[in-house]
N, C-alpha and C positions, 0 to 999 in steps of 0.2 A: 622300301617295300618289304624288307625282311622282317620288320617289326609287325607287319600286318598279315603276311602270308606264310604259308608253310615252308616255301622255298622260293628263292628269287635269283635270277642271273641275267647277264647282259650278253648279247651276241655282238662281238667286236669285229668279226670278219665273216663273210658268207659261208666259208668252209666250216665254221663252227655250228652252223644252224642245225643240220640234221641230228647231230649228237645231243645238242642242248635241248632241242624239241623232244627227243626221245627221253632224255633225263627228266624233263619237266613232267611228262606224263607218268613216268615211273614214280617220281616223288609224290605226285598227286594221288596215285592209286595205292601207295604203300602205307601200311599201318592205318592210323586214323585218317580217312580221306579229308583233304582240305585244299583250298585254293593255292595255286602257285602263280608266279609272275615271271614272264620272260620278255625282256625289252630289247629293242633294236632301233638305233637311231637312223634318221633319214639318209644320212650320207653313207652309212653302211648298206642300206637297202639299195642304193644306186650303184654299189660296187659290183664288179664282175669277177668271178673266180670259179675254178673247177670244184664242183660239189659232188661228193659221193654219198649216196643214200646209206642209211644204217638200218639194221633190224631194230624193231621195237624192243625195249628192255623189259624184262620181267620185273614185276614188283619185288621190292626187297623182302627177303624171307622173313616170315612172321616169327615172333617169339613163341616157342612151344609152351603150352600150359605146364606149370610145375606140378608133377604128379603128387607130391606131398601136400601141396595146398589143395589140390583136387580132393584128396582123401580127407583132409581136415574139414573142408567145407561139407563134403558128403556126410561125414559123421555128425556134424551139427544139424544138418537138415533131416537126417534120419530120425532124430529125436524130437523134431518140431511137431507140435500139435496143430498150429494154425499158421503155416507159412504163407507168405504173399510174394508174388513176383512182379517186378517192374521191368518194362522193356522200352528201349529207345531206338533212335535211328542207327545205332551201332549194331543192332541185332536183326536187321532186315533180312539177312541171308540165312538166319538160323530158325526160321519159323517152324520147320518140321521138328527139329530137336527141342525147341522150347515148348511146343504143344505136347510132345510126348513126356517131357519132364513135368509139366504142369499136371498132366493126367496121372502120372506116377505119384506125385506129391499131393494131389488133390488141392492144388494151390490156385487161387484166383490170379489172373494175369491182367495187370493194368498197363495199357499203352498210352503214352502221352505224346503230343505233337507228332514227330515222325515215326514214333513207335506204334501208332494206331494201325490195326489190322494185322499185326504179326500173329496174334491169336484172334480169330474172327470174333466180332461182337455177337454173332449168333451161336458161338460155341458156348457150352454151359460154363466154362471157366474163363471166358473172355468177358471182362467187366469194364465199365466206364469209370473214369476218375471219381464220379459221385458214388457209384456202387462200391468202388474200392475204399472210399472213405468210410462208408457204412460198415465195411468189414474190418476196418483198421484196428478198432479196439480189440485187444487180445492177441494181435499178431505177434508171434514170438520170434520169427526169423524173417528177415527181409532179404530177398535175392534180387539184385539189380544186374541186368545184362545189357550192355551197350547203352547205358543211360547215365546222365548226370544226376539222376534222382532229384530233380528240381521239385517235383510234386510233393513227395512226402517230407523232404528236408526243408524246403523253402516255403511251400504253400500251406502245409498241414501242421507242422510242428515247430517251426522256427529253429530247426536244427537239433531239437531234443527228442531223440527216439529211444524208446526202451526196446530190449530184445537185441538179438544178434544181427549183424549186417554182413552179407557176403556179396562181393562184386566180381563180375566178369567183364573185362574191358581190354581192348587192344592197346590203349594208351596208358603207359606206366604212370604218367603224371596224375591220372585220375585217382590212383591209390594214395597219392599224397594230398590231393585237394580235398578229398572226403575219405578219410581213412577207415577201412572196413575191419571187421574182426578177422576175416580171411579174404584176401584179394587174389584173383586168378587173372594174370595178364596173358592175353592171347586172343586170337580170332574168335568171335562169338560162336560161330558154327562149330569149329573144332573143339573149343573149350567146353561148350555146352554138351557136345556129344560125349566127350570123355567124362564129364561130370555126371551125365545121365547114367552111363554104365556103372559108375561107382555107387550112385544112389540106389540103383536097382539091385546091386549086390547086397547092400546093407538092409534095405527095408521093403523091397517089393513094391506093391501098390498100397497106398494109404486108404483108410476108410473114406467113403464118399462124403463130401460136404455139399452135395448137390442142393439139398433143401435150403441150407443156410445161404448159399450163394444166390440161388434163385430168389429168395426173399429179399436179399440186399439189392438185386437188380430190379425187382419189381418196385421196391420202395424208391429207388433212384429214378426210375422212369416216371413215377407219379410226381415226384418232386420237381423234376426239370420240365415236365409238361406244362408247368405254369409260367415258364419263361416265354411270354408272348409279346408280339406276334412271331418272334424269330423261330420258335420250334415248329409252328405250323408250316412255315415256308420251308424249313429244313426237311420236314417229313415228306413234303411234295418232291423236293429235289432227290431225296433218297429213293422215293418210289419210282421216279422216272429214270434216274441214272442207272445204267447197267452195273452189275456187281463188280465188273472189272473196269468200270469207268473211273476217271480221275476227278477228284474234288480238290480244287486249289483254294485254300482259305486266304483270309486277309485280316488285317487288324481293323475290324469293323464289328458292329454289334452282332450280326449273324455269324461272323467268323469266330468271335469269342465263344458264342454258344455252341458252335460246332465242335470245339475242343472237348466238350463233355456230352453233347447231345446228338451228334451225327454218327450213326452206326457205320463202321468200316469193316469190310469183310476180307480184304487181301492186303498184304504188305505193299508199300509204295503206291497206293492209290489215294492216300490222303497226303497232299503236299502242303507242308507247313513251313512257315518262316522260323520255326523253332522258338527257343526262349528269347530271341532278340526282339520279337514283336515289331517287325520292320514294316512300317506303314508304306503302302504303295507297291509292295513286292508282288502282289497276287496276279494281276492281269499280265504284266510282262513275263512272269514266270510261267503262266499257263500257255503262252505261245511256244516256249521251249518244250513244255510237256507234250503239246500236240504235234510239234514237228518230229519229236522222237517217237511218238505213238500215233501215226496218222489214221490208223484204223480203229482207234478207241475213242469213246466220248470223253470230252474234257469240259468241265463246268468250273468257271471262275466266279466266286462270289466276292463282291467288293462293295465298298461304300462310295459315296460321291467324293469325299475328300481323298481317299486313297486312289481312286480311279484317275483323278486329275493329275496325280504324280506321273503317270505314264500314258496319258490319253493319246499322245502322238503315235503310239505304237499301233493304234487302229489302222493307220496308213500301212504299216508293215503287214498286218494281218490281211488287209484287203489286197495288197500288192501280190502277196505270195499265197493267197487262198488258204490261210490257216484257220481251220474251222472250229474255233473256240466259241463256246457259249458263255457270254458274260451276263451274270445276274447282278445288276447294280441297284443296291438299296439306297435310295436317295432321301435322306432326312434333312438336307440343307444345313449340315453341321458336321463338325468333328464331334460326334455324339458322345464319346467317352470323355473327352476333354470338357465338353459343356456340362455333362452331368457332374464331374468332379468340381468344376467351378461353382456350380449351383449348390452343391452339397457341402463343400469344404471351404469355400471362399465367399459365402453369403450372397451368392448370385452375381458376383462381380465378373462379368463376361468379357474376355479379351480374345479376339481372334478365333472364336469357336463357331460362330455363325458364318455360313457361306452363301455367296451369291453365285448360283450355278447357271450354266448354259442350259438350253433345252437339249437334253441328252438324246432324245429321239432324232431331232433334226441334225444334231452334231454327228451322230453315227451315220446317218443317211448321207450327209455331205462328204464323209470319208468314203462312202460307197458300201457301207455295211448294212445288213438287214437290221431293223430296229422294231421292237415290240414294247408294249406297256402292259403290266399286270398289276392290278390293285388288290387282288385277293389270292389266297393259295390256290383256289380252283382255277383262276385265270392264269396263274403261273404254271400250273400243270399243263394246260393246253399250249401255252407259249413255249415251254421247254420241249414238248414233243415236236413242235414246229421247228424250233431252233436246232435241235439235234439232228434233224433231217437235212439241214442246210450243208452245202459244201464249203461255204465260206464263213466268216465270223458273223455272229448275231448278238446284238445287245438287247437285253430285256431290262427295262427300267421298272423298278418296284417303288412307287412313292410311299414314304413312311412319314406319318405325322411326327414332327419333332417332339421328343420327350415321351413318346408312347411306348418305347421299347423297354421292357422290364430288364433290370440289371441281372447278369448272371454271376456277379463276382462273389456273392456269398457261397456259391457252390464251388468256385475255383479256389477261393481263399477261405475255407470253412474255419470257423472259430475266431476269425478276426473281426474287429469292429469296423465296419465299412460305411 
């Protein structure tokens, strides 16, 4: 397990359990957060011993930002004419500092996957990935905070980026994996705060780029509005879901479009599988989100294929009254796989068409509320009903196979798809 997790250990005697459990949580919370593994064999579980509780351990002290690197980076940015900022899941606790830095630099901020909502999409500097790409030409300095920079380096340019790169990340390995011109290793909130002070000393507040950024955002909104029917359904979900409600995406057609087309207003309200694209993660994950936030709305969007990976967890949701709203888009296929087989393999289909159960009856047999919505207007009414339920509710949205427009030219712009 040590090759798969951040830290792993085994409890060989009951007396070791309190200290090792405390250490597991310390390792998990220190530095770059990650999964840990602690195992205990059945024979040890059956043993009896005197066990003394221990106090929880504080996380390992973080690496302080190097002041010289902070100054070097601030000097580069103070001379930038068109800087751009990218934020990821490692910057979730630094929203206030990042927003103030963006306002100082007049830099558009792109969030991708778990970085969505760090700067609100309705802030004048918060831009979607599509709007970010529209602003990409002419960008002279790229600042990445708590992000792998998957979008610009892998999706936009194939690793060839002109201009300077500055990175802030808690993980020193990131500075080796993608080497910046200046790298600042440290906690995103602390490091960005120090960086902000230094930038403000050198340049004050840059001239407004409001008109340029608004034009890019308007162009992006027009472009992605054509990704139908997914965008119409996403607009309804955004309209009904409270600003502080949770949207849990999935590797499905609507989920892919949500990466670029679903507005997010607060950090940690867009729950993503990240760059892994883990099919089937969405619905089970949404149960954990709701248990942790019982008083806030949680909507899980999923496809028929992905939902069947964890359909049995409907029993868990019903048993424990976990009030998640599942919006299941049913096109009777692994839609993305089928599209690729049709486009790239001359229509030779293998395993991409699905024979599904009646999802309405299935949910009802589990004891969950079930609704069907065939249009965005019907989905709006169904969502309002579902979010008022105390227990789980499944909304099936039938989609004609092959009718969903591909979003990939916006996610991988410039590539021949």
